N, C-alpha and C positions, 0 to 999 in steps of 0.2 A: 450279270457285268463285275468282269473280275475285277479288284482293286488294283488300287494303284498305293504306292509313297507318296506321290508327288502327282500332279497337275497341272503343265508348265502350261499360260494362257497368253497364246501366240505364237507366231512360230520365225520373228524377227531373228536378227543376233543374237540381240540380250537372249533372247525364249532358250530359240537352241541351242544357246553358252550354259545357260541357266541344271535343260534338261542333260545337255552334255555332262554337267559334273554332277549334276546326282547319277543318270548314270551310272559310269564309273565309279563313282561311289558305292555302288555294289545296287540303287533304287531305284523300283518297277518306276518307271514317268509315262507319263499322258500326255501326249501335247495337243492343245484345241486350238486350232486356225482359223478366222472366219472370210477369211478366201478361199476361190478352189488351188489355188498353190500354199505352197511356205515358200520365208525368205524373207517375210517383212521387203524394209527402205530393198535392198537387194538382188528381188526377181527381175525376173526380164523375159520380155515374150516377142513373140511373133504381134507386132502391135498396124503394120501397116500394109509390108511385100511378107511372101512368104520365102520365109527360107532371112528377111530383115527382123537380125535379132534389136530388140527395145528396155532401155533399158527403164523398169515402171519408175519410177522413183528418182534416186538416189546414184547417181554416177560417179563416185569421187566417195570414198574409204578411207582416208588420210589416220586416222586412229585406226582405222583397220588390219591395217601393214605391219603397224606396229605396236600391239594389240600384244602381253607377255601370253595372254588365252590358246589366241589365235595362231598364233607362234608356235605351238605345243598340242596344236595336232599336223595331222598330214594331209593338210586341204586339197597340196599339190596333189597328193596320192589321188585323187576323186577328184580331181579337177579342175584347182584354182589355179588362176596366172596371174598376176601380175601386172598390169600392162601403168607401166610411167610416161608422161608424158612429156617436155622437156622442159611445160612452162606449164603448168598445176594451175597459176590463180591467173587470169588480167580481167582487168578493175579499170575500165572506160572514164578520163579526162574532158574537162574539158578541151576546146579548141585540137579534136579529133587523134588527142595522144591515150595513153594507153603503161598502165602499173606492172608487168609481167612480174608474179613471182615465178620463176626460175628452178627446179632442178637442181640446180647448185647456188651452194647459198655466198658464193663469191661472186658468179654472175648479177644477183642482181642485189646484191651488194654494188654493182658497177652501174647499173642501171638508176640510182637512187640520190646521186651526184651528191650534195652538199650530205646528204642526210646517210649517203654508205656507210660514213664510216658513226656513226652512230645504229645505224644496222646492224654490224656484225658486233658491236661491242651489247646490247643491249640481247638481241638471241645468238648470240655467238658463246655470252657466259648457258645458253640451257645443249650447246651443245656438244660437251666434251665426250657421256653418256648421254642421249635423249635414251637409249635402249629402259637402261635402269633410272629417268624420271619417270616413263610412262609406265613401269612395272611397280613405282615409287606412285605415283597421283591413277592410276587403273589398283593402288591394291584398299585389301579393306580397312575400314578406321585402325586407326589406332593402333593401326605396326610402324615399326622403328625406323624412319628414311635412310634406300642406304646412302643418298644424297645426303643428306641431312642438309648442306651451306645453298646447295641447290635447290633443294624442296621448299627452304627457311627464305631464295631470293622469289622465287616464282611463287610464292603465297604472300607474300611481301609488295608487289608487281599484281601480285589477282586482286588484293582488296579495291581495284581504282576501278574504272566506267573504261573502256576499251577508248574512249574521245574523250575525255584527261589521259590517257597515256597516249594518245595519240598525240595527242597538243602537248604536254610535254617534253617527249624523246625529243617528236623532228621536228624543223620547219618545214617542209612541204609537201605540196600536195601527196602524190605520189607512192612515198610510203605508206602517208596517214590513208590514204585510202587501203593499201594492201591489208595494214590493223586492222582501220574499222572493217573493211568486206567482208575480209576470213572471222571478226568477228561474229557477222550479224549473224551465221548458220551457231549462232548457242539457241536463240530466237527470243535474244532478249531483249532491249532496247540497249542501241547505243552507248544511251548516259545514265547503264544499272552498274553499281560495279558488281566481280567476280561475272561480265560477262566473255570478255575475249579471252578464259581461262579454264570456261567452263563447258568445252566443247571437245 
């Protein structure tokens, strides 16, 4: 059996990113996957009808599109096409209403009534250069951030739980629901510190 510089277990986005980084560093890599196809949470298959492709796990990859690592790869040359829905999140509320997270930051704020300005102030502070914020957040530890004040602000708010943050920032259900609904994807309880910003 040939020797390898590294063996990566799992061919999901993180495993493949690790394998690519090693290969770019001229290391020989073996990727081992337990499933019949590679891709982890990004896999798709014909599950019902021939030619009808379904997402096997996740259908939405908000951090994939802004990932500094993925942006450096020629993924579009290999068939990747990012699709952006006009509304990325719909959170049902009592009374047949729903809170919508629009692709447009301003459109979302406009739908939040009394919390619209609060939404703008809170999230707007992180949108000056979101590409740099994500690069800082996803960089190896102990690297000096490119936006130290933005990172400090993010970290300060990140110490709070999603529940506490939503209650203190917003006064009505729609804005609170959008923050809590997105925070739920961290798979941490909404009362857990660091939950809303860990995904």
